[in-house]
C-alpha positions in Angstrom: 0.0 0.0 0.0 1.2 3.5 -0.9 2.6 5.3 2.2 -0.1 7.9 2.8 -0.1 7.8 6.6 -0.7 10.8 8.8 1.9 10.0 11.5 3.5 7.0 13.3 0.4 6.7 15.4 -2.4 7.6 12.8 -2.3 5.1 9.9 -4.2 5.1 6.7 -6.0 1.7 6.1 -8.4 2.6 3.4 -8.5 1.3 -0.2 -9.1 2.4 -3.8 -11.8 1.0 -6.0 -10.6 1.4 -9.6 -13.4 -0.8 -11.0 -16.3 1.3 -10.0 -17.9 3.4 -12.8 -20.9 5.0 -11.2 -20.6 6.2 -7.6 -24.0 5.9 -5.8 -25.1 4.3 -9.1 -25.4 7.8 -10.6 -22.1 9.8 -10.7 -19.6 9.0 -13.3 -16.2 8.4 -11.7 -13.7 7.6 -14.5 -10.8 7.7 -12.0 -12.5 5.4 -9.5 -13.1 6.1 -5.8 -11.2 6.0 -2.6 -12.8 4.7 0.6 -10.8 6.1 3.5 -10.5 4.5 6.9 -7.9 5.3 9.6 -6.3 3.5 12.6 -5.2 5.4 15.7 -2.5 3.3 17.5 -2.2 4.1 21.2 -3.0 2.4 24.5 -6.3 1.6 22.8 -6.5 1.0 19.1 -9.2 2.9 17.3 -10.6 2.4 13.8 -12.1 5.5 12.3 -14.9 4.2 10.0 -15.0 1.2 7.8 -15.3 1.1 4.0 -17.5 0.0 1.1 -18.0 -3.7 0.7 -16.2 -3.6 -2.7 -12.9 -3.1 -0.9 -13.5 -5.1 2.3 -10.6 -7.6 1.8 -8.0 -5.0 1.0 -9.1 -2.9 4.0 -8.9 -5.9 6.4 -5.5 -6.7 5.1 -4.3 -3.2 5.7 -5.8 -3.1 9.2 -4.3 -6.5 10.2 -0.9 -5.4 8.8 -0.9 -2.3 11.0 -2.3 -4.1 14.1 0.5 -6.7 14.0 -1.6 -9.2 16.0 -3.2 -6.7 18.4 -6.9 -6.1 18.8 -9.2 -3.2 17.9 -10.6 -1.6 21.1 -13.0 0.9 19.5 -14.7 1.5 16.2 -15.8 5.1 15.7 -18.6 5.5 13.2 -18.7 9.0 11.9 -21.1 8.2 9.0 -23.3 5.1 8.5 -23.8 5.4 4.7 -23.0 2.0 3.2 -19.9 3.2 1.4 -18.4 3.8 4.8 -20.5 1.6 7.1 -20.7 -1.6 5.2 -18.2 -3.4 7.4 -19.4 -2.4 10.9 -20.7 -5.9 11.5 -17.7 -7.5 9.9 -15.4 -5.7 12.4 -17.8 -6.3 15.3 -17.7 -10.1 14.6 -13.9 -10.1 14.1 -13.3 -8.3 17.4 -16.0 -9.3 19.9 -14.7 -7.2 22.7 -14.5 -4.1 20.5 -16.7 -1.1 21.6 -18.6 0.9 18.9 -18.7 4.6 19.2 -21.5 6.7 17.7 -24.3 9.1 18.5 -27.9 8.1 19.2 -28.9 8.4 15.5 -25.8 6.4 14.4 -27.0 3.4 16.5 -30.6 3.7 15.1 -29.1 3.3 11.6 -26.7 0.5 12.6 -29.7 -1.5 13.9 -31.5 -0.9 10.6 -28.6 -2.3 8.6 -27.3 -5.0 10.9 -28.1 -7.4 13.7 -25.0 -7.3 15.9 -24.7 -9.5 19.0 -24.7 -7.7 22.3 -24.8 -4.3 20.6 -26.4 -2.7 23.7 -23.4 -3.7 25.8 -20.9 -2.5 23.2 -22.4 0.9 22.5 -20.6 4.1 23.5 -23.1 6.8 22.8 -21.6 10.3 22.4 -23.0 13.8 21.9 -21.6 17.2 21.1 -18.3 17.9 22.9 -17.9 14.4 24.4 -14.4 13.0 24.4 -12.7 9.6 24.1 -9.3 9.2 25.7 -7.2 6.4 24.3 -3.8 7.2 25.8 -1.8 10.1 24.3 -4.6 10.8 21.9 -8.0 12.2 22.7 -10.9 12.5 20.3 -13.5 15.2 20.7 -16.8 14.7 18.9 -18.6 17.4 17.0 -22.0 16.8 15.6 -22.6 17.6 11.9 -26.2 16.6 11.2 -27.2 16.6 7.5 -23.6 16.9 6.2 -25.1 15.0 4.5 -27.0 12.4 6.6 -28.6 13.1 10.0 -26.2 11.0 12.0 -23.0 12.5 10.7 -20.4 13.7 13.1 -16.7 14.6 12.9 -13.9 14.0 15.4 -11.0 16.2 16.4 -7.8 14.6 17.7 -6.0 17.3 19.7 -2.6 15.7 20.2 -1.8 15.8 16.4 -4.5 18.4 15.5 -6.3 16.1 13.1 -9.9 16.6 12.0 -11.6 13.4 10.9 -14.1 15.1 8.6 -16.5 12.3 7.5 -17.8 13.2 3.9 -16.7 16.9 4.2 -13.7 17.8 2.0 -14.0 14.7 0.0 -13.6 14.3 -3.8 -14.1 11.7 -6.6 -11.1 9.7 -7.8 -8.7 7.3 -6.2 -5.8 8.5 -4.1 -3.2 7.7 -6.8 -5.1 9.8 -9.4 -2.9 12.7 -10.5 -5.5 15.5 -10.9 -6.4 18.9 -9.5 -8.3 18.6 -6.2 -10.7 21.5 -6.8 -12.6 20.3 -9.9 -13.5 16.9 -8.7 -14.0 18.1 -5.1 -16.4 20.7 -6.5 -18.4 18.2 -8.5 -18.5 15.9 -5.5 -19.6 18.7 -3.1 -22.5 20.1 -5.2 -23.8 16.7 -6.2 -23.4 14.9 -2.8 -23.6 17.7 -0.2 -24.8 20.8 -2.1 -28.3 20.8 -0.8 -27.1 21.3 2.8 -25.1 24.6 2.6 -26.6 25.9 5.9 -25.5 22.7 7.7 -22.0 22.9 6.2 -21.7 26.5 7.3 -22.6 25.4 10.8 -19.8 22.8 10.7 -17.3 25.4 9.3 -18.1 27.7 12.3 -17.3 24.9 14.7 -14.1 23.9 12.8 -13.0 27.6 13.0 -12.6 27.1 16.8 -10.2 24.2 16.4 -6.4 24.3 15.7 -6.4 22.0 12.6 -3.2 20.8 10.9 -4.6 17.9 8.9 -8.0 17.0 7.5 -8.8 13.4 7.0 -11.9 13.0 4.8 -13.7 9.7 4.0 -13.1 10.2 0.2 -10.1 11.7 -1.5 -6.6 12.8 -0.4 -5.6 13.7 3.1 -5.2 17.5 3.3 -2.2 18.9 5.1 -0.9 22.0 3.3 -2.6 25.3 2.6 -5.8 24.3 4.6 -7.0 27.9 4.2 -7.6 27.2 0.5 -9.8 24.2 1.1 -11.7 26.0 3.9 -12.2 29.0 1.7 -13.6 26.9 -1.1 -16.0 25.2 1.3 -17.1 28.5 2.6 -17.8 29.8 -0.9 -19.6 26.6 -2.0 -21.8 26.3 1.1 -22.8 30.0 1.0 -23.8 29.4 -2.7 -21.6 32.4 -3.6 -20.2 32.9 -7.1 -16.8 31.3 -7.4 -15.8 32.4 -10.9 -17.1 35.1 -13.3 -18.6 33.7 -16.4 -21.8 32.7 -18.2 -22.9 29.1 -18.7 -25.0 28.5 -21.8 -26.8 25.2 -21.1 -29.0 23.8 -23.9 -31.3 20.9 -24.6 -31.8 20.4 -28.3 -33.9 17.7 -30.1 -33.0 18.3 -33.8 -29.9 20.6 -33.3 -31.8 23.8 -34.0 -31.7 24.9 -30.4 -28.1 23.9 -30.4 -27.4 26.4 -33.2 -29.2 29.1 -31.1 -27.0 28.3 -28.1 -23.8 28.4 -30.2 -24.9 31.8 -31.5 -25.5 33.1 -28.0 -22.1 31.9 -26.9 -20.5 33.7 -29.9 -22.4 36.9 -29.0 -21.3 36.6 -25.4 -17.6 36.3 -26.5 -18.0 39.2 -28.9 -19.3 41.3 -26.0 -16.3 40.3 -23.8 -18.0 38.0 -21.4 -15.3 37.0 -18.9 -15.8 33.3 -19.7 -18.4 31.3 -21.7 -19.1 27.7 -20.9 -21.2 25.8 -23.5 -23.0 22.8 -22.0 -24.9 20.3 -24.1 -27.3 18.7 -21.6 -28.0 15.8 -23.9 -24.3 14.6 -23.8 -22.7 16.4 -20.9 -22.1 14.6 -17.7 -25.1 15.8 -15.6 -23.1 16.0 -12.4 -20.5 18.2 -14.2 -23.3 20.4 -15.6 -24.6 20.9 -12.1 -21.0 21.8 -11.0 -20.7 24.4 -13.8 -24.0 26.0 -12.8 -23.0 26.4 -9.2 -19.5 27.6 -10.1 -20.5 30.6 -12.2 -22.9 33.5 -11.5 -24.9 33.6 -14.7 -26.6 31.0 -16.8 -28.6 31.1 -20.0 -31.0 28.2 -20.5 -32.0 27.3 -24.1 -34.4 24.4 -24.6 -36.8 22.9 -27.1 -40.4 22.6 -26.3 -41.5 19.0 -25.8 -44.9 17.4 -25.1 -46.4 20.7 -23.9 -43.4 21.2 -21.6 -39.6 21.3 -22.0 -37.2 18.8 -23.5 -36.4 16.1 -20.9 -32.6 16.8 -20.4 -33.4 20.4 -19.4 -36.2 19.3 -17.1 -33.7 16.8 -15.4 -31.0 19.5 -15.2 -33.4 22.1 -13.5 -34.6 19.5 -11.1 -31.1 18.6 -10.1 -30.4 22.3 -9.4 -33.7 22.7 -7.5 -32.9 19.7 -5.3 -29.5 21.0 -4.5 -30.7 24.4 -3.3 -29.6 26.4 -6.4 -29.7 30.1 -5.6 -28.1 33.6 -5.8 -27.8 33.4 -9.6 -29.0 35.3 -12.7 -30.8 33.3 -15.4 -31.7 34.0 -19.0 -34.2 31.9 -20.9 -34.5 30.9 -24.6 -37.3 28.6 -25.8 -37.8 27.0 -29.1 -41.1 25.6 -30.5 -42.7 25.0 -33.9 -46.4 25.4 -33.2 -46.9 26.0 -29.4 -43.7 27.0 -27.6 -43.9 25.7 -24.0 -40.4 25.4 -22.8 -40.1 28.9 -21.2 -43.2 28.5 -19.0 -42.1 25.1 -17.9 -38.6 26.3 -17.0 -40.1 29.3 -15.2 -42.3 27.0 -13.1 -39.2 25.2 -11.7 -37.1 28.3 -11.4 -39.9 30.0 -9.4 -39.3 27.4 -6.6 -35.6 28.4 -6.3 -34.4 31.1 -3.9 -32.9 34.5 -4.8 -32.9 34.0 -8.6 -32.8 37.0 -10.9 -34.5 36.1 -14.2 -33.8 38.3 -17.2 -36.8 40.2 -18.6 -35.7 39.5 -22.2 -37.1 36.0 -22.8 -36.4 34.9 -26.4 -38.8 32.6 -28.4 -37.4 30.9 -31.5 -39.8 29.4 -34.0 -38.2 26.2 -35.3 -34.9 27.6 -36.6 -32.7 30.6 -35.9 -33.3 33.5 -38.3 -31.6 36.8 -38.9 -34.5 38.8 -37.2 -34.0 36.7 -34.0 -30.5 37.9 -33.4 -31.3 41.4 -32.0 -33.4 39.6 -29.3 -30.5 37.3 -28.5 -28.2 40.4 -28.3 -30.7 42.1 -26.0 -30.7 39.1 -23.7 -26.9 38.9 -23.7 -26.7 42.6 -22.9 -29.1 42.2 -20.0 -27.4 39.2 -18.4 -24.0 40.8 -18.7 -25.1 44.0 -17.1 -27.1 42.5 -14.2 
């Protein structure tokens, strides 16, 4: 196993899954996924979370290698989602004297997933601010409900100043993937945790009171350097603030006519010196990445064909993804296309109306079947409006 340990006492025992293609059966992960787990070696040996069942054997081998014949005294369960909690019972059976540490909701979920012998005698129920002393190391538990399940908590180890952060600060990709952290962390954040910005803000305020030198998430690399950068990104994302200046042109086209409109709009934006233009074809674009682009930039133009008295399905799916992830604080322009009864704009408005703090451009453009020369002034007016808002 690659040497990615935190210290002599805090050891990485997680594993990479390079075979997985869809995380949570919906998010494309071309570079696989890491499932992180940690062992704290002290007077008492503590495992921090288990892993997904796909990497059980590798994880157990890593654990046994580090233990060198010793026992596990505690299993701390920060998050019970199956990609981290699948092996709670496996470990409980392997080490029958091991105590299991979690909050009241954690154990409610454990009992829904597993039937563990003598669980009542093995429970160590913790709440906000409780500590677990294991020798030189001491864990303090901080509740983080709805980041992004209700039982989630994080743990701070004060001796080495380590924050075990559950799903916070995670990213897609295996640990040996050579790629920029931000892009895949952003895609991970907005698609997995994005709905819960208020709860992430509450966790960040608690984290600000701690002297943190290392962040150990349950997915993605261990963060040791320039922690202010990662904390700043999470603050921006969880506040739903604009991260980068630019305009996303997201389109859903049936017969490529709306696609031509979107391309023309992108060209007009560039001619009018838009800081950046991102063209997103919702039919072929990875939907999770399309969601990421929408949250990253401050302005978005939606162009869609009318379909069955509504809007073409990829646009409907995209808007519902944004709605369910608490999309807000953005400026939106709308272009619809229709041959006999354009309906896309009204359908898009109906979903946008459910979002918070959205500024919709007054210039709504209707295209009849194909882009014509006399449509261009209307597109230019929409571009001028969205650039000046």
